[in-house]
C-alpha positions as a Markdown table, in Angstrom:
| # | Residue | x | y | z |
|---|---|---|---|---|
| 1 | Met | 0.0 | 0.0 | 0.0 |
| 2 | Leu | 1.4 | 3.5 | -1.1 |
| 3 | Ser | 1.6 | 6.2 | 1.6 |
| 4 | Thr | 0.4 | 9.6 | 0.7 |
| 5 | Met | 3.2 | 12.2 | 0.3 |
| 6 | Ala | 2.9 | 15.0 | 2.8 |
| 7 | Glu | 2.1 | 18.4 | 1.4 |
| 8 | Met | 4.9 | 20.9 | 2.1 |
| 9 | Met | 5.3 | 24.7 | 2.4 |
| 10 | Glu | 8.0 | 27.2 | 3.2 |
| 11 | Ala | 8.3 | 28.8 | 6.6 |
| 12 | Met | 10.7 | 30.9 | 8.8 |
| 13 | Val | 11.1 | 28.6 | 11.8 |
| 14 | Leu | 12.7 | 29.3 | 15.2 |
| 15 | Thr | 14.4 | 26.4 | 16.9 |
| 16 | Lys | 16.5 | 28.2 | 19.4 |
| 17 | Leu | 16.3 | 31.5 | 21.2 |
| 18 | Ala | 19.0 | 33.9 | 20.2 |
| 19 | Leu | 19.9 | 37.5 | 19.2 |
| 20 | Ile | 18.5 | 38.5 | 15.9 |
| 21 | Glu | 22.2 | 39.3 | 14.8 |
| 22 | Thr | 22.7 | 35.6 | 14.5 |
| 23 | Arg | 19.9 | 35.2 | 12.0 |
| 24 | Pro | 18.0 | 32.5 | 14.3 |
| 25 | Leu | 15.1 | 32.1 | 11.8 |
| 26 | Arg | 15.6 | 29.5 | 9.1 |
| 27 | Leu | 13.8 | 29.2 | 5.9 |
| 28 | Val | 12.8 | 25.5 | 5.9 |
| 29 | Ser | 10.3 | 23.1 | 4.1 |
| 30 | Ile | 7.7 | 21.7 | 6.6 |
| 31 | Glu | 4.3 | 20.0 | 6.3 |
| 32 | Lys | 1.4 | 22.2 | 5.8 |
| 33 | Pro | -0.9 | 22.6 | 8.7 |
| 34 | Thr | -4.2 | 20.5 | 8.7 |
| 35 | Ile | -7.7 | 21.2 | 9.8 |
| 36 | Lys | -8.2 | 19.4 | 13.1 |
| 37 | Glu | -11.3 | 21.1 | 14.5 |
| 38 | Arg | -14.8 | 21.1 | 12.9 |
| 39 | Thr | -14.8 | 24.9 | 12.8 |
| 40 | Gly | -11.0 | 24.9 | 11.5 |
| 41 | Leu | -9.9 | 26.8 | 8.5 |
| 42 | Phe | -6.9 | 26.4 | 6.1 |
| 43 | Leu | -5.5 | 29.7 | 4.8 |
| 44 | Glu | -3.1 | 30.6 | 2.1 |
| 45 | Ile | -1.3 | 33.6 | 3.6 |
| 46 | Glu | -0.9 | 36.7 | 1.6 |
| 47 | Ala | 0.7 | 38.9 | 4.2 |
| 48 | Cys | 2.1 | 38.9 | 7.8 |
| 49 | Gly | 3.2 | 41.9 | 9.8 |
| 50 | Val | 6.4 | 41.9 | 11.7 |
| 51 | Cys | 6.0 | 43.0 | 15.3 |
| 52 | Arg | 8.5 | 43.9 | 18.0 |
| 53 | Ser | 6.9 | 41.3 | 20.1 |
| 54 | Asn | 8.2 | 38.7 | 17.6 |
| 55 | Leu | 11.7 | 40.2 | 18.4 |
| 56 | His | 11.3 | 39.8 | 22.1 |
| 57 | Leu | 10.2 | 36.2 | 21.6 |
| 58 | Ile | 13.1 | 35.3 | 19.4 |
| 59 | Glu | 15.7 | 36.9 | 21.6 |
| 60 | Gly | 14.4 | 35.3 | 24.7 |
| 61 | Asp | 13.3 | 38.4 | 26.4 |
| 62 | Trp | 10.0 | 36.8 | 27.4 |
| 63 | Lys | 11.3 | 33.4 | 28.3 |
| 64 | Lys | 10.5 | 34.2 | 32.0 |
| 65 | His | 6.9 | 34.7 | 31.0 |
| 66 | Gly | 6.7 | 31.3 | 29.3 |
| 67 | Val | 6.9 | 32.7 | 25.7 |
| 68 | Pro | 7.3 | 30.8 | 23.5 |
| 69 | Ser | 5.5 | 27.9 | 25.1 |
| 70 | Ser | 7.6 | 25.5 | 23.1 |
| 71 | Leu | 10.2 | 25.2 | 20.2 |
| 72 | Pro | 10.2 | 25.0 | 17.3 |
| 73 | Val | 7.7 | 27.7 | 16.5 |
| 74 | Ile | 6.8 | 29.8 | 13.5 |
| 75 | Pro | 6.5 | 33.5 | 14.7 |
| 76 | Gly | 4.0 | 36.0 | 13.4 |
| 77 | His | 0.7 | 37.1 | 14.7 |
| 78 | Glu | -0.8 | 39.6 | 12.3 |
| 79 | Val | -2.0 | 37.6 | 9.4 |
| 80 | Val | -4.1 | 37.8 | 6.4 |
| 81 | Gly | -4.9 | 35.0 | 4.0 |
| 82 | Ile | -7.5 | 33.5 | 1.7 |
| 83 | Val | -9.5 | 30.5 | 3.0 |
| 84 | Arg | -8.8 | 27.5 | 0.8 |
| 85 | Lys | -10.4 | 24.7 | 3.0 |
| 86 | Ile | -12.9 | 24.6 | 5.8 |
| 87 | Gly | -14.0 | 22.1 | 8.4 |
| 88 | Asp | -17.5 | 20.5 | 8.3 |
| 89 | Gly | -18.6 | 22.7 | 11.2 |
| 90 | Val | -18.0 | 26.0 | 9.6 |
| 91 | Lys | -21.0 | 28.2 | 9.0 |
| 92 | Lys | -20.2 | 31.7 | 8.2 |
| 93 | Val | -16.8 | 31.6 | 6.3 |
| 94 | Lys | -16.7 | 30.4 | 2.9 |
| 95 | Ile | -13.8 | 29.1 | 0.6 |
| 96 | Gly | -12.3 | 32.1 | -1.1 |
| 97 | Asp | -13.0 | 34.5 | 1.7 |
| 98 | Arg | -10.2 | 36.8 | 2.8 |
| 99 | Val | -9.8 | 37.1 | 6.6 |
| 100 | Gly | -7.3 | 38.1 | 9.2 |
| 101 | Ile | -5.9 | 36.5 | 12.4 |
| 102 | Gln | -4.9 | 38.6 | 15.3 |
| 103 | Pro | -2.7 | 37.5 | 18.3 |
| 104 | Leu | -5.7 | 36.0 | 20.0 |
| 105 | Phe | -5.7 | 32.8 | 18.1 |
| 106 | Ser | -8.4 | 31.1 | 20.3 |
| 107 | Ser | -9.8 | 31.1 | 23.8 |
| 108 | Cys | -11.8 | 28.6 | 25.7 |
| 109 | Leu | -15.2 | 30.3 | 25.1 |
| 110 | His | -16.7 | 29.2 | 28.5 |
| 111 | Cys | -14.7 | 30.9 | 31.3 |
| 112 | Glu | -16.0 | 34.1 | 33.1 |
| 113 | Tyr | -13.9 | 36.3 | 30.7 |
| 114 | Cys | -15.0 | 34.7 | 27.6 |
| 115 | Ile | -18.7 | 34.7 | 28.7 |
| 116 | Ser | -18.4 | 38.4 | 29.5 |
| 117 | Arg | -16.9 | 39.0 | 26.0 |
| 118 | Arg | -13.5 | 39.6 | 27.4 |
| 119 | Glu | -11.9 | 36.6 | 25.8 |
| 120 | Asn | -8.6 | 38.5 | 25.3 |
| 121 | Leu | -8.1 | 37.9 | 29.1 |
| 122 | Cys | -8.9 | 34.2 | 29.0 |
| 123 | Glu | -6.3 | 32.2 | 30.9 |
| 124 | Ser | -6.5 | 29.4 | 28.4 |
| 125 | Ala | -6.0 | 31.6 | 25.4 |
| 126 | Lys | -3.7 | 30.5 | 22.6 |
| 127 | Ile | -1.5 | 33.2 | 21.1 |
| 128 | Thr | -0.8 | 33.1 | 17.2 |
| 129 | Gly | 3.0 | 32.5 | 16.7 |
| 130 | Glu | 3.7 | 31.9 | 20.3 |
| 131 | Ser | 1.7 | 29.0 | 21.6 |
| 132 | Val | 0.6 | 27.9 | 18.1 |
| 133 | His | 2.4 | 28.3 | 14.8 |
| 134 | Gly | 2.1 | 31.8 | 13.3 |
| 135 | Gly | 2.2 | 33.6 | 9.9 |
| 136 | Tyr | 5.9 | 33.7 | 8.9 |
| 137 | Ala | 4.9 | 31.0 | 6.5 |
| 138 | Glu | 2.9 | 30.2 | 3.2 |
| 139 | Tyr | -0.1 | 28.6 | 5.0 |
| 140 | Ile | -1.7 | 28.7 | 8.4 |
| 141 | Ser | -4.6 | 27.0 | 10.2 |
| 142 | Ala | -7.2 | 29.1 | 12.1 |
| 143 | Leu | -10.6 | 28.8 | 13.7 |
| 144 | Glu | -13.8 | 30.4 | 12.2 |
| 145 | Glu | -14.7 | 31.9 | 15.6 |
| 146 | Phe | -11.5 | 33.9 | 15.7 |
| 147 | Val | -11.0 | 35.4 | 12.2 |
| 148 | Thr | -12.3 | 38.6 | 11.0 |
| 149 | Pro | -13.4 | 39.3 | 7.4 |
| 150 | Ile | -11.6 | 42.1 | 5.5 |
| 151 | Pro | -13.4 | 44.5 | 3.1 |
| 152 | Asp | -12.0 | 45.0 | -0.4 |
| 153 | Ser | -11.1 | 48.6 | 0.4 |
| 154 | Phe | -7.8 | 47.2 | 2.2 |
| 155 | Asp | -5.2 | 45.3 | 0.3 |
| 156 | Ser | -3.8 | 42.4 | 2.2 |
| 157 | Ser | -0.3 | 44.0 | 3.0 |
| 158 | Arg | -2.0 | 47.0 | 4.5 |
| 159 | Ala | -4.8 | 45.0 | 6.3 |
| 160 | Ala | -2.3 | 42.7 | 8.0 |
| 161 | Pro | -1.0 | 45.3 | 10.4 |
| 162 | Leu | -4.6 | 46.1 | 11.7 |
| 163 | Phe | -4.4 | 42.6 | 13.3 |
| 164 | Cys | -1.9 | 43.6 | 15.9 |
| 165 | Pro | -0.7 | 47.3 | 15.9 |
| 166 | Gly | -4.2 | 48.3 | 14.8 |
| 167 | Ile | -6.2 | 46.2 | 17.5 |
| 168 | Thr | -3.5 | 47.1 | 20.0 |
| 169 | Ala | -3.8 | 50.9 | 19.3 |
| 170 | Tyr | -7.7 | 50.8 | 19.0 |
| 171 | Lys | -8.1 | 49.0 | 22.5 |
| 172 | Ala | -5.5 | 51.1 | 24.2 |
| 173 | Val | -6.7 | 54.5 | 22.9 |
| 174 | Lys | -10.4 | 53.5 | 23.6 |
| 175 | Thr | -9.3 | 52.6 | 27.2 |
| 176 | Ser | -7.8 | 56.2 | 27.6 |
| 177 | Glu | -11.4 | 57.6 | 27.2 |
| 178 | Pro | -10.7 | 60.0 | 24.3 |
| 179 | Thr | -13.3 | 62.6 | 23.5 |
| 180 | Ala | -13.5 | 66.0 | 21.9 |
| 181 | Gly | -12.0 | 68.7 | 24.1 |
| 182 | Lys | -9.5 | 66.2 | 25.8 |
| 183 | Thr | -5.7 | 65.8 | 25.0 |
| 184 | Val | -4.2 | 62.5 | 24.6 |
| 185 | Gly | -0.5 | 61.8 | 24.5 |
| 186 | Ile | 0.8 | 59.0 | 22.5 |
| 187 | Phe | 4.3 | 57.8 | 23.8 |
| 188 | Gly | 6.2 | 55.7 | 21.3 |
| 189 | Ile | 5.5 | 56.1 | 17.6 |
| 190 | Gly | 5.9 | 53.3 | 15.0 |
| 191 | Gly | 3.8 | 50.5 | 13.9 |
| 192 | Val | 1.4 | 50.9 | 16.9 |
| 193 | Gly | 1.6 | 54.5 | 17.5 |
| 194 | His | 1.1 | 55.9 | 14.1 |
| 195 | Leu | -2.3 | 54.1 | 14.1 |
| 196 | Ala | -3.1 | 55.3 | 17.7 |
| 197 | Ile | -2.6 | 58.8 | 16.6 |
| 198 | Gln | -5.2 | 58.5 | 13.8 |
| 199 | Ile | -7.6 | 56.6 | 16.0 |
| 200 | Ala | -7.5 | 59.1 | 18.8 |
| 201 | Lys | -8.2 | 61.9 | 16.2 |
| 202 | Ile | -11.2 | 59.9 | 15.0 |
| 203 | Tyr | -12.5 | 60.1 | 18.6 |
| 204 | Gly | -12.2 | 63.9 | 18.3 |
| 205 | Ala | -9.3 | 64.3 | 20.8 |
| 206 | Arg | -6.3 | 66.6 | 20.5 |
| 207 | Val | -3.3 | 64.4 | 20.0 |
| 208 | Val | 0.3 | 65.0 | 21.3 |
| 209 | Ala | 2.8 | 62.4 | 20.0 |
| 210 | Thr | 6.2 | 61.7 | 21.8 |
| 211 | Ser | 9.1 | 60.1 | 20.2 |
| 212 | Arg | 13.0 | 60.3 | 20.3 |
| 213 | Thr | 13.8 | 59.7 | 16.6 |
| 214 | Arg | 13.4 | 62.2 | 13.8 |
| 215 | Lys | 12.0 | 59.4 | 11.6 |
| 216 | His | 9.1 | 58.8 | 14.0 |
| 217 | Ile | 8.6 | 62.6 | 14.8 |
| 218 | Asp | 8.1 | 63.2 | 11.1 |
| 219 | Leu | 5.9 | 60.1 | 10.9 |
| 220 | Ser | 3.7 | 61.6 | 13.7 |
| 221 | Lys | 3.2 | 64.8 | 11.7 |
| 222 | Lys | 2.4 | 62.9 | 8.6 |
| 223 | Val | -0.5 | 61.0 | 10.2 |
| 224 | Gly | -2.1 | 64.0 | 11.8 |
| 225 | Ala | -0.7 | 64.6 | 15.3 |
| 226 | Asp | -1.7 | 68.0 | 16.6 |
| 227 | Asn | 1.7 | 68.5 | 18.2 |
| 228 | Val | 4.9 | 66.5 | 18.6 |
| 229 | Ile | 7.2 | 66.9 | 21.7 |
| 230 | Pro | 10.5 | 65.2 | 21.3 |
| 231 | Tyr | 11.2 | 62.7 | 24.1 |
| 232 | Gln | 14.4 | 63.5 | 26.1 |
| 233 | Glu | 16.2 | 61.4 | 28.5 |
| 234 | Asn | 16.2 | 64.4 | 30.8 |
| 235 | Glu | 12.7 | 64.0 | 32.2 |
| 236 | Glu | 12.5 | 67.3 | 33.8 |
| 237 | Gln | 13.4 | 69.1 | 30.5 |
| 238 | Phe | 10.8 | 66.9 | 28.6 |
| 239 | Leu | 8.2 | 67.8 | 31.1 |
| 240 | Lys | 9.0 | 71.5 | 30.9 |
| 241 | Asn | 8.7 | 71.5 | 27.2 |
| 242 | Leu | 5.4 | 69.6 | 27.4 |
| 243 | Lys | 4.0 | 72.1 | 30.0 |
| 244 | Asp | 5.2 | 75.1 | 28.1 |
| 245 | Glu | 3.6 | 74.0 | 24.7 |
| 246 | Glu | 0.5 | 72.1 | 25.9 |
| 247 | Gly | 0.1 | 71.9 | 29.7 |
| 248 | Leu | -0.6 | 68.6 | 31.2 |
| 249 | Leu | -2.5 | 65.9 | 29.3 |
| 250 | Asp | -5.9 | 64.4 | 30.1 |
| 251 | Ser | -4.6 | 61.0 | 29.4 |
| 252 | Ala | -1.5 | 59.2 | 27.9 |
| 253 | Val | -1.0 | 55.9 | 26.1 |
| 254 | Val | 2.4 | 54.3 | 26.2 |
| 255 | Phe | 3.7 | 52.0 | 23.4 |
| 256 | Ala | 7.4 | 52.5 | 24.1 |
| 257 | Pro | 8.9 | 49.5 | 26.1 |
| 258 | Ser | 10.7 | 51.6 | 28.7 |
| 259 | Asp | 10.1 | 52.1 | 32.3 |
| 260 | Lys | 11.5 | 55.7 | 32.1 |
| 261 | Val | 9.0 | 56.5 | 29.4 |
| 262 | Ile | 6.2 | 55.1 | 31.4 |
| 263 | Asn | 7.3 | 57.3 | 34.4 |
| 264 | Ala | 7.4 | 60.2 | 32.1 |
| 265 | Ala | 3.9 | 59.5 | 30.8 |
| 266 | Ile | 2.4 | 59.2 | 34.4 |
| 267 | Arg | 4.0 | 62.5 | 35.3 |
| 268 | Ser | 2.7 | 64.1 | 32.0 |
| 269 | Val | -1.0 | 63.5 | 33.0 |
| 270 | Lys | -3.2 | 65.8 | 35.1 |
| 271 | Arg | -4.4 | 64.7 | 38.5 |
| 272 | Gly | -7.1 | 62.2 | 38.2 |
| 273 | Gly | -6.0 | 61.4 | 34.5 |
| 274 | Val | -5.6 | 58.0 | 32.9 |
| 275 | Ile | -2.5 | 56.3 | 31.7 |
| 276 | Val | -2.8 | 53.2 | 29.5 |
| 277 | Leu | 0.1 | 50.8 | 29.1 |
| 278 | Gly | 0.1 | 48.8 | 25.9 |
| 279 | Val | 3.5 | 47.3 | 26.7 |
| 280 | Arg | 5.0 | 45.4 | 29.4 |
| 281 | Gly | 6.7 | 47.6 | 31.9 |
| 282 | Asn | 7.0 | 48.7 | 35.7 |
| 283 | Val | 5.5 | 51.5 | 37.4 |
| 284 | Gly | 7.7 | 53.2 | 40.0 |
| 285 | Asn | 7.2 | 56.2 | 42.4 |
| 286 | Phe | 3.6 | 56.3 | 41.7 |
| 287 | Pro | 1.8 | 59.6 | 42.8 |
| 288 | Thr | -0.9 | 58.0 | 44.9 |
| 289 | Phe | -2.4 | 61.2 | 46.1 |
| 290 | Glu | -2.9 | 62.7 | 42.7 |
| 291 | Glu | -5.6 | 59.9 | 41.9 |
| 292 | Lys | -4.2 | 59.1 | 38.6 |
| 293 | Ile | -5.3 | 55.7 | 37.1 |
| 294 | Val | -2.9 | 53.3 | 35.3 |
| 295 | Lys | -4.6 | 50.7 | 33.2 |
| 296 | Gly | -3.2 | 47.8 | 31.2 |
| 297 | Ser | -4.3 | 47.0 | 27.7 |
| 298 | Asn | -4.0 | 43.6 | 26.1 |
| 299 | Ile | -4.6 | 43.4 | 22.4 |
| 300 | Gly | -8.4 | 43.3 | 21.9 |
| 301 | Thr | -11.6 | 41.2 | 21.8 |
| 302 | Arg | -13.2 | 39.8 | 18.7 |
| 303 | Lys | -15.7 | 42.5 | 18.8 |
| 304 | Asp | -13.0 | 45.1 | 19.1 |
| 305 | Met | -11.4 | 43.7 | 16.0 |
| 306 | Val | -14.6 | 43.9 | 14.0 |
| 307 | Asp | -15.1 | 47.5 | 15.2 |
| 308 | Leu | -11.6 | 48.4 | 14.2 |
| 309 | Ile | -12.0 | 47.0 | 10.7 |
| 310 | Lys | -15.1 | 49.0 | 10.3 |
| 311 | Met | -13.5 | 52.1 | 11.6 |
| 312 | Ala | -10.5 | 51.7 | 9.4 |
| 313 | Ser | -12.7 | 51.2 | 6.3 |
| 314 | Glu | -15.2 | 54.1 | 7.1 |
| 315 | Tyr | -12.5 | 56.7 | 8.0 |
| 316 | Gly | -9.7 | 55.6 | 5.6 |
| 317 | Leu | -7.1 | 54.7 | 8.3 |
| 318 | Gln | -3.7 | 55.2 | 6.8 |
| 319 | Val | -1.6 | 52.1 | 7.4 |
| 320 | Ile | 2.0 | 52.9 | 6.5 |
| 321 | Ile | 4.1 | 49.9 | 5.5 |
| 322 | Glu | 7.1 | 48.6 | 3.8 |
| 323 | Thr | 7.0 | 45.1 | 2.3 |
| 324 | His | 9.6 | 42.3 | 2.2 |
| 325 | Arg | 10.0 | 38.6 | 1.2 |
| 326 | Leu | 9.4 | 36.0 | 3.7 |
| 327 | Ala | 13.1 | 34.9 | 3.6 |
| 328 | Glu | 14.1 | 38.4 | 4.8 |
| 329 | Ala | 12.5 | 38.1 | 8.2 |
| 330 | Asn | 15.8 | 38.2 | 10.1 |
| 331 | Glu | 17.1 | 41.3 | 8.3 |
| 332 | Val | 13.7 | 43.0 | 8.9 |
| 333 | Leu | 13.7 | 42.3 | 12.6 |
| 334 | Tyr | 17.2 | 43.5 | 12.8 |
| 335 | Arg | 16.2 | 46.8 | 11.4 |
| 336 | Leu | 13.1 | 46.9 | 13.8 |
| 337 | Lys | 15.5 | 46.4 | 16.6 |
| 338 | Asn | 17.5 | 49.4 | 15.5 |
| 339 | Ser | 14.5 | 51.6 | 14.9 |
| 340 | Glu | 15.1 | 51.7 | 11.1 |
| 341 | Val | 11.5 | 50.9 | 10.3 |
| 342 | Glu | 9.3 | 53.9 | 9.7 |
| 343 | Ala | 6.0 | 52.2 | 10.9 |
| 344 | Arg | 5.3 | 48.6 | 9.9 |
| 345 | Ala | 7.2 | 46.0 | 7.9 |
| 346 | Val | 5.1 | 43.3 | 6.2 |
| 347 | Leu | 6.3 | 39.8 | 5.0 |
| 348 | Ile | 4.8 | 38.6 | 1.6 |
| 349 | Pro | 5.3 | 34.8 | 1.1 |
């Protein structure tokens, strides 16, 4: 009896945690994923965004947090693809549909968080490209319950970043309670920050962007920030510049992975204001008696994802990208590490 030859695909696979300078991702030929659940989908990937979280995973920065959960792993968690096969329990998604996968690959759907539509907090959640194989590949599996349809107004390369920096920015900005008449500070401009600026503007807020590099200061202005205050290591000078030009902020959203920036953001906000952290970090010397509120923000729910796609389509959200071949993932991540990527890099298989 003849055995069936396994179908193969190309993928950038991580087998050992290491500095990106050592080119730890390897382009290899591996078996294509298969549909294992009744609501499973098999996607041909058209684009996958490159996130700084991928860099933290690859270099071992998050090993203490159990990320990745196992090796080898295919990174990548902002994925757009065409549905090529479906499980026998799929009801809404059709073969040929174009959908996106965000970092929230799946959740249990029955815990207190999932029942209350906060499935992004599910303790049994699986994360795309961390606990399951991700999008640095030609094909990927997914679940109908956790993919989001993409309108024709977005091509795949620009749609892909909506599924991580987009949803991260949307949830964090919404958590900062932006409204007309309020001033929101966005700390850290890049793949996430350039979208956060636009989203806060859609809510009607005045937006003050903060970055240390000329490239990202210029990017902030390009996407509509009302003002840009260059970040300085001298915190007192930075705060003086902010107060002289704007006064204190009503809220701040932090995407820069720096405890010093988090502290500066907290000090930049008025008493009783809100600071939202969209990155891992530590809060020190908290001004308790100023009644400020620090909130964490973790990607977004499925409803948040649908709402963001609708907003992006209706308001023409500008997603600034550069595209690269799948095999160039190591080089792209090295450039990201050195702040050489203007906004978002996207890999095209």
